[in-house]
C-alpha positions in Angstrom: 114.5 94.1 51.6 111.9 91.3 51.8 108.7 91.9 53.8 109.7 89.3 56.3 113.1 91.0 56.7 111.5 94.4 57.1 109.1 93.1 59.8 111.9 91.2 61.6 114.0 94.4 61.7 111.3 96.7 62.8 109.1 94.5 65.1 111.4 94.5 68.1 111.6 98.3 68.0 107.9 98.7 67.7 107.2 96.2 70.5 109.6 98.0 72.8 107.9 101.2 72.0 104.5 99.7 72.8 105.7 98.5 76.2 107.0 101.9 77.1 104.4 104.2 75.7 101.3 102.2 74.7 101.4 102.7 71.0 100.2 99.4 69.4 103.2 97.7 67.7 100.8 96.5 64.9 100.0 100.2 64.1 103.6 101.2 64.1 104.5 98.4 61.8 101.5 98.9 59.4 102.1 102.6 59.1 105.8 102.0 58.4 104.9 99.5 55.8 102.3 101.7 54.1 104.2 105.0 54.3 107.6 103.6 53.3 106.4 100.8 50.9 108.4 98.2 52.9 111.3 100.6 53.3 111.8 101.1 49.6 110.3 104.6 49.2 112.6 107.4 48.2 111.9 109.2 51.5 113.0 106.2 53.5 116.0 105.6 51.3 117.2 109.2 51.5 116.0 110.2 55.0 115.3 107.0 57.0 111.8 108.5 57.3 109.4 105.5 57.7 106.2 107.4 58.5 106.1 110.3 56.1 106.3 112.8 59.0 106.9 116.4 57.7 109.2 119.0 59.0 112.8 119.0 60.2 114.3 116.0 61.9 117.5 115.3 63.8 119.4 115.0 60.5 117.7 117.9 58.8 115.0 117.6 56.1 114.4 116.6 52.5 111.9 117.9 49.9 109.8 115.2 48.2 106.8 114.9 46.0 103.8 113.6 47.9 100.1 112.8 47.2 97.5 114.4 49.4 93.7 114.3 49.4 91.1 117.1 49.3 88.0 115.2 50.2 88.0 112.2 47.8 90.2 113.9 45.3 94.0 113.2 45.2 96.5 115.8 44.2 100.3 116.0 44.0 102.4 118.5 45.9 106.0 119.2 47.2 106.6 119.0 51.0 109.5 119.1 53.4 110.0 115.8 55.3 112.0 115.0 58.4 115.4 113.3 58.0 116.7 110.8 60.6 120.0 109.1 61.2 118.5 105.7 61.6 115.1 103.9 61.9 115.1 104.0 65.7 114.9 107.8 65.5 112.1 107.6 63.1 110.0 105.3 65.3 110.8 107.4 68.4 109.6 110.5 66.5 106.4 108.7 65.4 105.7 107.8 69.0 106.3 111.4 70.2 103.9 112.7 67.6 101.2 110.3 68.9 101.9 111.1 72.6 102.2 114.9 72.2 100.0 115.6 69.2 100.2 119.1 67.8 100.4 122.6 69.4 96.8 123.3 68.7 95.6 119.8 69.9 98.1 117.9 72.1 95.6 115.0 72.5 95.0 114.6 68.8 96.2 111.0 68.7 95.5 109.8 72.2 92.7 107.5 71.0 95.5 105.3 69.7 97.1 104.6 73.0 96.4 101.1 74.4 93.7 100.5 71.7 93.2 97.4 69.6 94.6 97.6 66.1 91.2 98.4 64.4 90.5 101.2 66.8 94.1 102.5 66.5 93.9 102.5 62.7 90.7 104.6 62.8 91.9 107.0 65.5 95.2 107.8 63.8 93.3 108.8 60.7 90.6 110.6 62.6 93.3 112.6 64.3 94.5 113.9 61.0 97.6 111.8 60.4 96.6 111.2 56.8 94.1 112.7 54.4 93.4 109.5 52.4 89.8 108.4 53.3 90.8 104.8 52.9 93.8 105.1 55.3 92.2 103.0 58.1 91.2 100.2 55.8 94.6 100.0 54.3 96.3 99.8 57.7 93.8 97.1 58.9 94.4 95.1 55.7 98.2 95.2 56.2 97.9 94.2 59.8 95.6 91.2 59.2 97.4 90.1 56.0 100.8 89.9 57.8 99.4 89.0 61.3 101.0 92.1 62.8 98.6 92.1 65.7 100.6 89.2 67.2 103.2 91.8 68.2 100.6 93.6 70.4 100.4 90.5 72.7 103.7 89.8 74.5 104.9 86.3 74.8 104.7 84.5 78.2 108.4 85.1 78.7 108.0 88.8 77.8 105.0 89.1 80.2 107.1 87.6 83.0 109.9 90.0 82.2 107.5 92.9 82.2 106.1 91.9 85.6 109.6 91.6 87.1 110.4 95.1 85.7 107.2 96.5 87.1 107.8 94.9 90.6 111.4 96.2 90.5 110.2 99.7 89.7 107.6 99.6 92.5 110.3 98.3 94.9 112.7 101.0 94.0 109.9 103.6 94.4 109.1 102.2 97.9 112.8 102.2 98.8 113.0 105.8 97.8 109.9 106.7 99.8 111.4 104.9 102.9 114.7 106.7 102.4 112.9 110.1 102.3 110.9 109.2 105.4 114.1 108.2 107.2 115.7 111.5 106.3 112.6 113.4 107.5 112.6 111.4 110.7 116.3 112.1 111.3 115.8 115.8 110.6 112.8 115.9 113.0 114.8 114.2 115.7 117.7 116.5 115.2 115.4 119.5 115.5 113.7 118.1 118.7 117.1 117.4 120.2 118.3 120.9 119.5 115.1 122.4 120.9 115.4 120.2 124.0 118.9 121.3 124.6 117.9 124.9 124.1 115.1 124.5 126.7 117.5 122.9 129.2 120.0 125.7 128.7 117.2 128.3 129.2 116.0 126.5 132.4 119.5 126.4 133.7 119.9 130.1 133.1 116.6 130.8 134.8 117.5 128.7 137.8 120.8 130.4 138.1 119.1 133.8 137.9 116.6 132.7 140.6 119.3 131.7 143.1 121.7 134.5 142.2 122.3 136.9 145.1 122.4 140.6 144.3 125.4 142.6 145.5 123.0 144.8 147.6 119.4 144.9 148.6 117.2 145.9 145.5 115.6 149.2 145.9 112.1 147.7 145.5 112.9 145.4 148.5 114.3 148.0 150.8 111.1 149.0 152.6 110.4 145.3 153.4 113.9 144.6 154.6 113.9 147.8 156.8 110.5 146.8 158.3 111.7 143.3 159.0 114.8 144.6 160.8 112.7 146.9 162.9 110.4 144.1 163.7 113.4 142.0 164.9 112.6 139.2 162.4 115.6 139.9 160.1 119.2 140.1 161.2 121.1 139.3 158.0 119.7 141.3 155.0 121.7 139.3 152.5 119.7 136.9 150.3 118.6 135.8 146.9 116.0 137.5 144.7 113.5 134.9 145.8 114.2 135.9 149.4 113.6 139.6 148.7 110.4 138.8 146.7 109.0 136.9 149.7 109.9 139.6 152.1 108.3 142.2 149.9 105.1 140.2 149.6 105.0 139.8 153.4 105.6 143.5 153.9 102.8 144.5 151.5 100.4 142.1 153.1 101.2 143.8 156.4 102.4 140.6 158.0 105.7 142.0 159.1 104.1 145.1 160.6 101.7 142.9 162.5 104.5 140.9 164.0 106.4 144.0 165.0 103.5 145.3 167.2 
């Protein structure tokens, strides 16, 4: 595969990844070029692994010989590398590694996010991605030689599309918030209506209880009713509870007794 073909194939994937997650497209391209030797390395041919990421991938793993550095001294060793079904998976895994880092240091590569290509090249090495002390210089050289930094700047059409996507997302978020508020308002109104009906029913029961006539004079009202009869102010002892309460109050205040004298 020619360099121009390699870039043409990988650039759209890297640019899309940058828009979504903030990993500079130039860094993704340069690392893929350096690590896979333009897609010709044995690791890329056997495992679709563009970035030399170790471990087990979606399609398993392969054991390959690799060169590491101890300080300034290179040495050769065997390592297990992740295997992918296609390049898209390899790029996505590379992005996850930058976003999530490692268990001991989740923010290991966060200096890369949203950075210019020179800073990103330094930060990816400083985070421990590679042991080669010249790793940043190699990445920067590849980026500048092939003008890969152009993919970090979206075209006017792409910028407009991104703005539309952002506005659409914001509108959808606002619509969802309005929907939730409407649901909350409807729930509150339903609760208020239910409480209002309950209060009305309670008031109706209280009113009915207030006007209800007992079948006979309550025992607590008998002294008052008897006194009223004797005083000649009461001829019909039947009445409501309110009536008996008033009679009892008048009796206890001595008003009925006074009138009977």
